[in-house]
C-alpha positions in Angstrom: -184.1 -95.5 39.6 -180.8 -97.4 40.3 -179.0 -94.1 42.0 -181.8 -94.0 43.9 -182.1 -96.8 45.3 -178.2 -96.9 45.8 -178.8 -93.4 48.0 -181.6 -95.3 50.1 -179.5 -98.4 50.8 -176.6 -96.0 51.4 -178.9 -94.3 54.4 -180.1 -97.7 55.5 -176.8 -99.1 56.0 -175.1 -95.7 57.2 -172.0 -96.4 54.5 -170.8 -95.7 51.0 -170.9 -99.0 48.6 -168.0 -98.0 46.9 -168.1 -101.1 44.4 -171.9 -100.2 43.7 -170.8 -96.2 43.4 -167.1 -97.4 40.9 -168.9 -99.0 39.2 -172.2 -96.6 38.3 -169.8 -94.6 37.8 -168.5 -96.1 35.6 -171.5 -96.9 33.4 -172.3 -92.7 33.5 -169.0 -91.8 32.3 -168.7 -89.2 35.7 -166.0 -88.9 37.7 -166.8 -91.1 41.5 -166.6 -88.0 43.8 -168.9 -86.8 41.4 -171.0 -89.0 41.5 -170.4 -89.9 45.6 -171.6 -86.3 46.1 -175.1 -86.4 44.3 -175.9 -89.4 46.6 -175.2 -87.6 49.8 -177.3 -84.9 48.5 -179.9 -87.1 47.1 -180.0 -89.0 50.5 -180.1 -85.0 52.7 -183.1 -84.5 50.8 -184.6 -88.5 51.5 -183.6 -87.6 54.9 -184.9 -84.0 55.7 -187.9 -84.1 53.9 -188.7 -87.1 56.2 -187.7 -85.0 59.0 -189.8 -82.1 58.4 -192.6 -85.3 57.5 -193.8 -83.8 53.9 -195.9 -85.4 52.1 -194.7 -86.4 48.1 -196.6 -83.1 46.5 -194.8 -80.7 48.7 -191.4 -82.5 48.0 -192.1 -82.3 44.1 -193.2 -78.5 44.7 -189.7 -78.1 46.3 -187.7 -80.0 43.8 -189.2 -78.3 41.2 -188.5 -74.5 42.9 -185.0 -76.4 43.3 -184.4 -76.1 39.8 -184.5 -80.3 39.0 -186.6 -80.8 36.1 -189.7 -82.9 35.8 -188.1 -86.1 34.7 -186.0 -86.4 37.6 -188.9 -84.7 40.3 -191.0 -88.0 39.0 -188.6 -90.6 40.6 -187.5 -89.5 43.4 -191.1 -88.9 45.3 -192.0 -92.1 44.3 -189.0 -93.9 45.4 -189.7 -91.4 48.7 -193.2 -92.5 48.8 -192.4 -95.7 49.1 -189.9 -95.7 51.2 -191.1 -92.7 54.0 -192.0 -95.1 56.3 -188.5 -96.5 56.3 -187.4 -92.9 56.3 -189.3 -91.6 59.1 -187.9 -94.5 61.8 -184.5 -93.9 60.7 -184.9 -90.6 61.3 -186.8 -91.1 64.6 -184.3 -94.2 65.4 -181.3 -91.3 64.8 -182.7 -88.1 67.2 -182.0 -87.7 70.8 -184.4 -89.3 73.5 -185.0 -87.6 76.4 -187.0 -88.6 79.4 -190.1 -86.2 79.7 -191.4 -84.7 83.0 -194.5 -85.9 84.4 -194.7 -84.7 88.0 -192.6 -82.9 90.8 -193.1 -83.6 94.5 -191.2 -82.0 96.7 -190.2 -82.0 100.7 -188.7 -78.8 102.7 -186.4 -80.1 105.5 -185.1 -77.3 108.2 -182.7 -78.4 110.7 -182.9 -76.1 113.2 -179.5 -77.3 115.9 -177.5 -79.5 116.6 -175.2 -79.3 119.7 -172.3 -77.4 118.7 -174.5 -74.9 116.5 -177.2 -73.4 118.2 -179.9 -71.7 116.6 -179.1 -72.0 112.7 -181.5 -73.0 110.3 -180.0 -75.1 107.5 -182.3 -76.1 104.9 -182.7 -79.1 102.5 -185.0 -79.9 99.7 -185.8 -83.2 98.7 -187.7 -83.6 95.5 -188.7 -86.7 93.7 -189.6 -86.6 90.0 -191.3 -88.1 88.0 -190.3 -88.8 84.1 -191.6 -90.8 81.4 -188.5 -93.1 79.4 -188.5 -93.5 75.7 -187.1 -95.9 75.3 -190.5 -97.5 76.3 -193.0 -98.6 74.3 -196.4 -98.2 76.7 -193.8 -94.6 78.2 -193.3 -96.7 81.4 -192.5 -93.6 83.7 -189.0 -93.6 86.0 -188.6 -92.3 89.6 -185.6 -89.9 90.4 -184.6 -88.7 94.0 -182.7 -84.9 94.0 -181.8 -83.8 97.7 -179.8 -80.7 97.2 -179.8 -77.8 99.9 -181.6 -74.4 98.5 -178.4 -72.9 96.9 -177.9 -75.8 95.3 -181.2 -75.5 93.5 -181.2 -72.1 92.9 -178.4 -72.4 90.3 -180.4 -75.5 88.4 
């Protein structure tokens, strides 16, 4: 249970507490590098379970299928269940959030000639993109204008 708490605090703070790890390694009579590796694996197990939104039963069956002993599975699943919302929040904050497309309006403008060039057609496309801002809680939309020629638009 103490190792589980250490792994969870490592996830929350994004850094390892070397003093706690050294004390735990001395108490368990194992090498510090082995304990650090075990904590990293445990942290990744919790984060990946939260990414996949696993229910506790699925986590228990995955751990059991991986060869983890039943006496160890129960405290791990309990810790995951107790901290599931916190882990999901960490995963949500760590993922890249890109704007989400809402709508697009466009207008085609053609320059039919100029003083120096007669009988030429120069097309130009003006687009207005509406995207939702993922950082806002009410999904506020943001408008962006893009003005380009047809060749550039084809390359996009």
